[in-house]
N, C-alpha and C positions, 0 to 999 in steps of 0.2 A: 739717706743712704748711711750716714755715720752711725745713726740708732741700729741699723740692721747689722752693720759690722761688728758693733759692740755686742750685740745679742748673739752673733754667731761665735765670736770669740769666748763669751761667756759659757755658751751651751757646749763649746768644745772643752773648756776647762772643766766643767761639771761632769762630761763624759768621760774625760780622762781621770778624774778623782774616783768617780766611781768605779771604773774599770780597775785602776791600781787597788782601790779597797776590795774589789771582789777577787782580783788575783792573790792580794795578801791573804785573805781569808781562805781561799783555796789552798794556798800553800801551806797554811797553818793546820788546816783539817788534814790534809794529805800527810804532813809530818806527824800528827797526833794519831792518825790510823796506823802509821808505820809503826811508831813507838808501842801502840797497844798489839801489833803483831809480833814486835819482838820480844815484848813482856810475856806473851801468851806462849811464845816460842821456847823461851828459857825454861819455863815451868814443864814444858812437855819433854825438853830433851833432857832436864836435870838428872832424872832416874836411871835412863838407859846410861848415859854418860858417866855416873858415879859407880854403876854397877859392873859395866864392861867397857868403859874408856880406858885408854893407855895414858900415860904421862904426856904424851905430845897432844892428845885429845884435850885433857883437863887444862893444860897451859893455853892452848887455843881458845878454849871455852872462857878462861880468865879474861884473856885478851878481848873477847867478844864482849864479856860484860863491861869492860873499861870504855869500850867503843860506845855501847848502849848509853853509859853514864855521860858521856861526852855529847852524844845526841840530844838527850835530856836537857843537858846545860844549854845547848844551842837553841833548843825550844824556849826556855827560859829567858835567852838572851834576844828572842824573836828573830833569830836567824834560821828561818824554816827550811830554806834551801840546804844551808849546811847540816842541819839536823837530818834531813831526808838522806843526804849522802852518807851519813854516820850510820843510821840504821840499816839502809841498804847494804853498807858494808859489813855490818852484823850479820844480816841475812845470808850474804855469801859465805862467810865464816860457818854459819850454822848448817848450810848445805854441805860444805866439805865435812862438817863434823857427822852428820848423817850418813854421809857417804862412807866414811871409816867406821862408823858403828854398824852400818849394814853388812859390810864385808866380815865384821867379827861375828855378828849375830848369826849370818848363814852358816860360818864355818862352825859355830858353837852348836846350832840346832842340828847340823847333819851330824855331828860328833854324837849329840844326844840320841838321835834315831838310832844310829849304829850301835851304841852302848846299850840303850835301852830294850832295843830289839832282841839282843842276846840275853839280857837278864829276864825278859818275858817270853822267850822263845816257846817254852812249854804251853803257853796259854794262846798262842797265835791261832790255834784251831777254833778257838771261841770267836763267834762272828764279830760280837762288839769291840774285842781287842784289836782284830784285824782292821776294823773300820777306823779306830782311833789312829792306827799307825797310817792309813790311807788317808786320813784327814790331815795328819801331820805332815805327810810327804806333799800332800797338794798345797798346803800353805808355804812350804819351804820352796816349792816349784814357783808358786806365785811371787815369793819374795825375790827370787832370782830374775825372775822376768821383769820386776819392778825395778831392781838395779839397773838393768838395761835400759829401762825407760827413763832413769834417772829420778825415779821416785823412792828415795831412799827412806824417807820416813815410814811411808807404807811398807817397804820391805822389812823394816824393824818390827812393825805392829804384826806382820804376818808369821814373823818368826816367833814372836810371842804366843800367837795364837797356836801355832804348831806345839810349842812347848808345853802348853796348856792341855792339848789333848794327850801329851805323853805322860804328863804328871797325874791327870786325872786317872788315866787307866792303870798307871804305875801304883798309886794308892789304892784303887779299887782292888788290884791283884796282891799287892804285897803289902799293904798297909800304909806304914810310915816311909816318907821320902829320906833317904840317907842324907848324910851333910854335905856330900859332894854336890848335890842338887839344890841345896838350900838358897844359893846366890840367884839362881834361875827363878826358883818359886817366888821369891820376895819381887824380883824383877816383873813377873807376870801380873802380880798384884799391883804393880806401881808402887812399890816401895823400895828405899835404899837398902841394900843388904847391910846387916850389923853382924860383924865376925865375933 
């Protein structure tokens, strides 16, 4: 009976150690996956933020970068639950940044459609010009829908698609883009505008 009790106790200890190791490994892999998601997110938001973000957006982004840094420090310290909390904190900031950017992109895209439609009014009778404006308006409408669905990064991407149709047709009809559109042109090429 005594041997059986010892066996049960040893088995329980082994199972507990195994489960603790598994949970620890799970926490670690979850924290590392969140870290990668944050690093990838920073790369994606960097261009639109630097091209069209305001000073509040840029300050919030810097705060977010510091939070990611603290999350990475927590991983180095093997404090995976704390790291996950930091990375999730950054992801919440990133969502707010995309929301702010989506509003700016939608307004800018609408302004471009309005302005360029006047500049190209004499060419609208050409079917491919009208089709370009139709597609630009379609992507702008999609962006507005995505904002309502809280899909802010997709809204930004659709505004870039709308602007691409506008600039492609503008360059085809009037050759070179004027300086007032150069920042938008750099942005749709995923480049930071250098003035």
